[in-house]
KOLGU-4560 file (N, C-alpha, C; in nm, 3 decimals, padded with zeros to 5 digits):
<recs>
<n_xx: 44.226 n_yy: 10.982 n_zz: 07.737 ca_xx: 44.351 ca_yy: 10.965 ca_zz: 07.808 c_xx: 44.311 c_yy: 10.972 c_zz: 07.968 mol: A seq: 1 type: MET>
<n_xx: 44.372 n_yy: 10.890 n_zz: 08.035 ca_xx: 44.336 ca_yy: 10.887 ca_zz: 08.175 c_xx: 44.417 c_yy: 10.992 c_zz: 08.255 mol: A seq: 2 type: ASN>
<n_xx: 44.369 n_yy: 11.014 n_zz: 08.394 ca_xx: 44.428 ca_yy: 11.128 ca_zz: 08.458 c_xx: 44.572 c_yy: 11.098 c_zz: 08.497 mol: A seq: 3 type: GLN>
<n_xx: 44.608 n_yy: 10.972 n_zz: 08.516 ca_xx: 44.744 ca_yy: 10.950 ca_zz: 08.558 c_xx: 44.833 c_yy: 10.974 c_zz: 08.443 mol: A seq: 4 type: THR>
<n_xx: 44.797 n_yy: 10.943 n_zz: 08.314 ca_xx: 44.875 ca_yy: 10.980 ca_zz: 08.206 c_xx: 44.890 c_yy: 11.112 c_zz: 08.180 mol: A seq: 5 type: LEU>
<n_xx: 44.779 n_yy: 11.205 n_zz: 08.192 ca_xx: 44.791 ca_yy: 11.348 ca_zz: 08.185 c_xx: 44.882 c_yy: 11.401 c_zz: 08.288 mol: A seq: 6 type: LYS>
<n_xx: 44.877 n_yy: 11.349 n_zz: 08.418 ca_xx: 44.972 ca_yy: 11.399 ca_zz: 08.518 c_xx: 45.116 c_yy: 11.371 c_zz: 08.480 mol: A seq: 7 type: ASP>
<n_xx: 45.143 n_yy: 11.255 n_zz: 08.428 ca_xx: 45.284 ca_yy: 11.213 ca_zz: 08.389 c_xx: 45.327 c_yy: 11.297 c_zz: 08.273 mol: A seq: 8 type: ALA>
<n_xx: 45.236 n_yy: 11.347 n_zz: 08.184 ca_xx: 45.285 ca_yy: 11.426 ca_zz: 08.072 c_xx: 45.310 c_yy: 11.567 c_zz: 08.116 mol: A seq: 9 type: ILE>
<n_xx: 45.237 n_yy: 11.625 n_zz: 08.211 ca_xx: 45.268 ca_yy: 11.738 ca_zz: 08.272 c_xx: 45.403 c_yy: 11.742 c_zz: 08.338 mol: A seq: 10 type: ARG>
<n_xx: 45.438 n_yy: 11.644 n_zz: 08.412 ca_xx: 45.560 ca_yy: 11.630 ca_zz: 08.465 c_xx: 45.676 c_yy: 11.616 c_zz: 08.375 mol: A seq: 11 type: GLU>
<n_xx: 45.657 n_yy: 11.547 n_zz: 08.273 ca_xx: 45.750 ca_yy: 11.534 ca_zz: 08.163 c_xx: 45.772 c_yy: 11.675 c_zz: 08.088 mol: A seq: 12 type: VAL>
<n_xx: 45.670 n_yy: 11.753 n_zz: 08.067 ca_xx: 45.686 ca_yy: 11.888 ca_zz: 08.011 c_xx: 45.773 c_yy: 11.978 c_zz: 08.096 mol: A seq: 13 type: GLU>
<n_xx: 45.798 n_yy: 11.957 n_zz: 08.217 ca_xx: 45.873 ca_yy: 12.046 ca_zz: 08.291 c_xx: 46.021 c_yy: 12.017 c_zz: 08.285 mol: A seq: 14 type: ALA>
<n_xx: 46.056 n_yy: 11.888 n_zz: 08.230 ca_xx: 46.196 ca_yy: 11.839 ca_zz: 08.218 c_xx: 46.267 c_yy: 11.905 c_zz: 08.093 mol: A seq: 15 type: LEU>
<n_xx: 46.392 n_yy: 11.910 n_zz: 08.076 ca_xx: 46.463 ca_yy: 11.956 ca_zz: 07.975 c_xx: 46.429 c_yy: 11.875 c_zz: 07.849 mol: A seq: 16 type: PRO>
<n_xx: 46.438 n_yy: 11.939 n_zz: 07.733 ca_xx: 46.390 ca_yy: 11.871 ca_zz: 07.604 c_xx: 46.460 c_yy: 11.734 c_zz: 07.587 mol: A seq: 17 type: GLU>
<n_xx: 46.574 n_yy: 11.724 n_zz: 07.603 ca_xx: 46.649 ca_yy: 11.600 ca_zz: 07.585 c_xx: 46.595 c_yy: 11.483 c_zz: 07.670 mol: A seq: 18 type: ALA>
<n_xx: 46.561 n_yy: 11.505 n_zz: 07.792 ca_xx: 46.510 ca_yy: 11.422 ca_zz: 07.884 c_xx: 46.350 c_yy: 11.384 c_zz: 07.842 mol: A seq: 19 type: GLU>
<n_xx: 46.284 n_yy: 11.485 n_zz: 07.784 ca_xx: 46.154 ca_yy: 11.455 ca_zz: 07.740 c_xx: 46.154 c_yy: 11.366 c_zz: 07.616 mol: A seq: 20 type: GLN>
<n_xx: 46.261 n_yy: 11.390 n_zz: 07.521 ca_xx: 46.281 ca_yy: 11.301 ca_zz: 07.413 c_xx: 46.300 c_yy: 11.157 c_zz: 07.455 mol: A seq: 21 type: GLU>
<n_xx: 46.392 n_yy: 11.131 n_zz: 07.546 ca_xx: 46.432 ca_yy: 11.012 ca_zz: 07.610 c_xx: 46.294 c_yy: 10.931 c_zz: 07.649 mol: A seq: 22 type: GLU>
<n_xx: 46.228 n_yy: 11.002 n_zz: 07.736 ca_xx: 46.110 ca_yy: 10.951 ca_zz: 07.800 c_xx: 45.990 c_yy: 10.916 c_zz: 07.678 mol: A seq: 23 type: LEU>
<n_xx: 45.995 n_yy: 11.015 n_zz: 07.591 ca_xx: 45.881 ca_yy: 10.994 ca_zz: 07.483 c_xx: 45.936 c_yy: 10.858 c_zz: 07.394 mol: A seq: 24 type: ALA>
<n_xx: 46.054 n_yy: 10.837 n_zz: 07.365 ca_xx: 46.098 ca_yy: 10.720 ca_zz: 07.290 c_xx: 46.060 c_yy: 10.593 c_zz: 07.373 mol: A seq: 25 type: GLN>
<n_xx: 46.098 n_yy: 10.599 n_zz: 07.500 ca_xx: 46.067 ca_yy: 10.494 ca_zz: 07.580 c_xx: 45.906 c_yy: 10.465 c_zz: 07.587 mol: A seq: 26 type: ALA>
<n_xx: 45.821 n_yy: 10.554 n_zz: 07.585 ca_xx: 45.680 ca_yy: 10.543 ca_zz: 07.597 c_xx: 45.628 c_yy: 10.483 c_zz: 07.456 mol: A seq: 27 type: LEU>
<n_xx: 45.681 n_yy: 10.541 n_zz: 07.348 ca_xx: 45.648 ca_yy: 10.481 ca_zz: 07.220 c_xx: 45.690 c_yy: 10.336 c_zz: 07.197 mol: A seq: 28 type: LEU>
<n_xx: 45.796 n_yy: 10.292 n_zz: 07.252 ca_xx: 45.856 ca_yy: 10.163 ca_zz: 07.244 c_xx: 45.745 c_yy: 10.075 c_zz: 07.327 mol: A seq: 29 type: ALA>
<n_xx: 45.713 n_yy: 10.122 n_zz: 07.452 ca_xx: 45.622 ca_yy: 10.042 ca_zz: 07.538 c_xx: 45.497 c_yy: 10.033 c_zz: 07.466 mol: A seq: 30 type: MET>
<n_xx: 45.441 n_yy: 10.141 n_zz: 07.409 ca_xx: 45.311 ca_yy: 10.128 ca_zz: 07.346 c_xx: 45.307 c_yy: 10.038 c_zz: 07.231 mol: A seq: 31 type: ALA>
<n_xx: 45.413 n_yy: 10.036 n_zz: 07.161 ca_xx: 45.434 ca_yy: 09.944 ca_zz: 07.041 c_xx: 45.436 c_yy: 09.794 c_zz: 07.094 mol: A seq: 32 type: ALA>
<n_xx: 45.511 n_yy: 09.768 n_zz: 07.206 ca_xx: 45.509 ca_yy: 09.623 ca_zz: 07.255 c_xx: 45.367 c_yy: 09.589 c_zz: 07.300 mol: A seq: 33 type: ARG>
<n_xx: 45.299 n_yy: 09.680 n_zz: 07.370 ca_xx: 45.163 ca_yy: 09.652 ca_zz: 07.410 c_xx: 45.074 c_yy: 09.608 c_zz: 07.296 mol: A seq: 34 type: LYS>
<n_xx: 45.072 n_yy: 09.692 n_zz: 07.190 ca_xx: 44.993 ca_yy: 09.664 ca_zz: 07.067 c_xx: 45.026 c_yy: 09.529 c_zz: 07.017 mol: A seq: 35 type: ARG>
<n_xx: 45.155 n_yy: 09.503 n_zz: 06.991 ca_xx: 45.209 ca_yy: 09.370 ca_zz: 06.939 c_xx: 45.165 c_yy: 09.262 c_zz: 07.033 mol: A seq: 36 type: ILE>
<n_xx: 45.172 n_yy: 09.276 n_zz: 07.159 ca_xx: 45.128 ca_yy: 09.171 ca_zz: 07.250 c_xx: 44.985 c_yy: 09.153 c_zz: 07.253 mol: A seq: 37 type: ASP>
<n_xx: 44.885 n_yy: 09.252 n_zz: 07.241 ca_xx: 44.756 ca_yy: 09.232 ca_zz: 07.211 c_xx: 44.714 c_yy: 09.167 c_zz: 07.095 mol: A seq: 38 type: ALA>
<n_xx: 44.777 n_yy: 09.206 n_zz: 06.980 ca_xx: 44.750 ca_yy: 09.138 ca_zz: 06.841 c_xx: 44.786 c_yy: 08.988 c_zz: 06.864 mol: A seq: 39 type: LYS>
<n_xx: 44.910 n_yy: 08.960 n_zz: 06.918 ca_xx: 44.932 ca_yy: 08.826 ca_zz: 06.914 c_xx: 44.857 c_yy: 08.739 c_zz: 07.012 mol: A seq: 40 type: LEU>
<n_xx: 44.822 n_yy: 08.802 n_zz: 07.130 ca_xx: 44.723 ca_yy: 08.734 ca_zz: 07.229 c_xx: 44.588 c_yy: 08.709 c_zz: 07.160 mol: A seq: 41 type: ALA>
<n_xx: 44.536 n_yy: 08.802 n_zz: 07.079 ca_xx: 44.423 ca_yy: 08.782 ca_zz: 07.003 c_xx: 44.432 c_yy: 08.674 c_zz: 06.909 mol: A seq: 42 type: ALA>
<n_xx: 44.548 n_yy: 08.683 n_zz: 06.820 ca_xx: 44.547 ca_yy: 08.561 ca_zz: 06.725 c_xx: 44.573 c_yy: 08.429 c_zz: 06.799 mol: A seq: 43 type: ALA>
<n_xx: 44.637 n_yy: 08.422 n_zz: 06.909 ca_xx: 44.661 ca_yy: 08.294 ca_zz: 06.983 c_xx: 44.515 c_yy: 08.247 c_zz: 07.026 mol: A seq: 44 type: GLU>
<n_xx: 44.437 n_yy: 08.338 n_zz: 07.079 ca_xx: 44.310 ca_yy: 08.285 ca_zz: 07.110 c_xx: 44.219 c_yy: 08.239 c_zz: 07.010 mol: A seq: 45 type: ALA>
<n_xx: 44.253 n_yy: 08.272 n_zz: 06.882 ca_xx: 44.184 ca_yy: 08.226 ca_zz: 06.767 c_xx: 44.232 c_yy: 08.086 c_zz: 06.720 mol: A seq: 46 type: GLU>
<n_xx: 44.347 n_yy: 08.045 n_zz: 06.784 ca_xx: 44.393 ca_yy: 07.913 ca_zz: 06.752 c_xx: 44.516 c_yy: 07.912 c_zz: 06.670 mol: A seq: 47 type: GLY>
<n_xx: 44.598 n_yy: 08.027 n_zz: 06.677 ca_xx: 44.725 ca_yy: 08.025 ca_zz: 06.604 c_xx: 44.806 c_yy: 07.912 c_zz: 06.626 mol: A seq: 48 type: GLY>
<n_xx: 44.878 n_yy: 07.869 n_zz: 06.535 ca_xx: 44.966 ca_yy: 07.747 ca_zz: 06.514 c_xx: 45.108 c_yy: 07.761 c_zz: 06.572 mol: A seq: 49 type: GLU>
<n_xx: 45.156 n_yy: 07.884 n_zz: 06.579 ca_xx: 45.300 ca_yy: 07.907 ca_zz: 06.623 c_xx: 45.281 c_yy: 07.961 c_zz: 06.768 mol: A seq: 50 type: ILE>
<n_xx: 45.363 n_yy: 07.897 n_zz: 06.862 ca_xx: 45.342 ca_yy: 07.928 ca_zz: 07.000 c_xx: 45.369 c_yy: 08.088 c_zz: 07.015 mol: A seq: 51 type: PRO>
<n_xx: 45.293 n_yy: 08.142 n_zz: 07.106 ca_xx: 45.283 ca_yy: 08.283 ca_zz: 07.125 c_xx: 45.447 c_yy: 08.324 c_zz: 07.165 mol: A seq: 52 type: HIS>
<n_xx: 45.502 n_yy: 08.259 n_zz: 07.244 ca_xx: 45.640 ca_yy: 08.312 ca_zz: 07.288 c_xx: 45.740 c_yy: 08.313 c_zz: 07.178 mol: A seq: 53 type: GLU>
<n_xx: 45.727 n_yy: 08.226 n_zz: 07.090 ca_xx: 45.814 ca_yy: 08.222 ca_zz: 06.966 c_xx: 45.789 c_yy: 08.344 c_zz: 06.874 mol: A seq: 54 type: GLU>
<n_xx: 45.649 n_yy: 08.383 n_zz: 06.842 ca_xx: 45.616 ca_yy: 08.492 ca_zz: 06.767 c_xx: 45.658 c_yy: 08.614 c_zz: 06.846 mol: A seq: 55 type: VAL>
<n_xx: 45.633 n_yy: 08.628 n_zz: 06.978 ca_xx: 45.674 ca_yy: 08.754 ca_zz: 07.051 c_xx: 45.819 c_yy: 08.772 c_zz: 07.048 mol: A seq: 56 type: VAL>
<n_xx: 45.898 n_yy: 08.669 n_zz: 07.049 ca_xx: 46.047 ca_yy: 08.679 ca_zz: 07.033 c_xx: 46.072 c_yy: 08.729 c_zz: 06.900 mol: A seq: 57 type: ALA>
<n_xx: 46.025 n_yy: 08.685 n_zz: 06.800 ca_xx: 46.056 ca_yy: 08.713 ca_zz: 06.669 c_xx: 46.014 c_yy: 08.861 c_zz: 06.644 mol: A seq: 58 type: ARG>
<n_xx: 45.907 n_yy: 08.901 n_zz: 06.685 ca_xx: 45.851 ca_yy: 09.052 ca_zz: 06.669 c_xx: 45.946 c_yy: 09.136 c_zz: 06.747 mol: A seq: 59 type: MET>
<n_xx: 45.986 n_yy: 09.116 n_zz: 06.875 ca_xx: 46.071 ca_yy: 09.192 ca_zz: 06.954 c_xx: 46.200 c_yy: 09.204 c_zz: 06.877 mol: A seq: 60 type: ARG>
<n_xx: 46.254 n_yy: 09.091 n_zz: 06.825 ca_xx: 46.388 ca_yy: 09.106 ca_zz: 06.760 c_xx: 46.377 c_yy: 09.192 c_zz: 06.653 mol: A seq: 61 type: ALA>
<n_xx: 46.265 n_yy: 09.185 n_zz: 06.582 ca_xx: 46.253 ca_yy: 09.273 ca_zz: 06.448 c_xx: 46.228 c_yy: 09.414 c_zz: 06.486 mol: A seq: 62 type: ARG>
<n_xx: 46.143 n_yy: 09.449 n_zz: 06.577 ca_xx: 46.089 ca_yy: 09.589 ca_zz: 06.595 c_xx: 46.165 c_yy: 09.658 c_zz: 06.709 mol: A seq: 63 type: TYR>
<n_xx: 46.230 n_yy: 09.589 n_zz: 06.813 ca_xx: 46.303 ca_yy: 09.656 ca_zz: 06.921 c_xx: 46.440 c_yy: 09.718 c_zz: 06.891 mol: A seq: 64 type: ASP>
<n_xx: 46.460 n_yy: 09.685 n_zz: 06.764 ca_xx: 46.595 ca_yy: 09.743 ca_zz: 06.707 c_xx: 46.716 c_yy: 09.682 c_zz: 06.746 mol: A seq: 65 type: GLY>
</recs>
């Protein structure tokens, strides 16, 4: 874990629990999007047949709730 993330976590720990939860949920969603985007980019680089934008739109619609 890099220092910036460690600093951010320390700041979040100082907030009330409800705000911690809100930020944690947002971070989890961002991390999931980053993982999905990385997997899709890797698949596209290997010569995927479905355009990246179309797959991303489907994945986001399915997993972003």
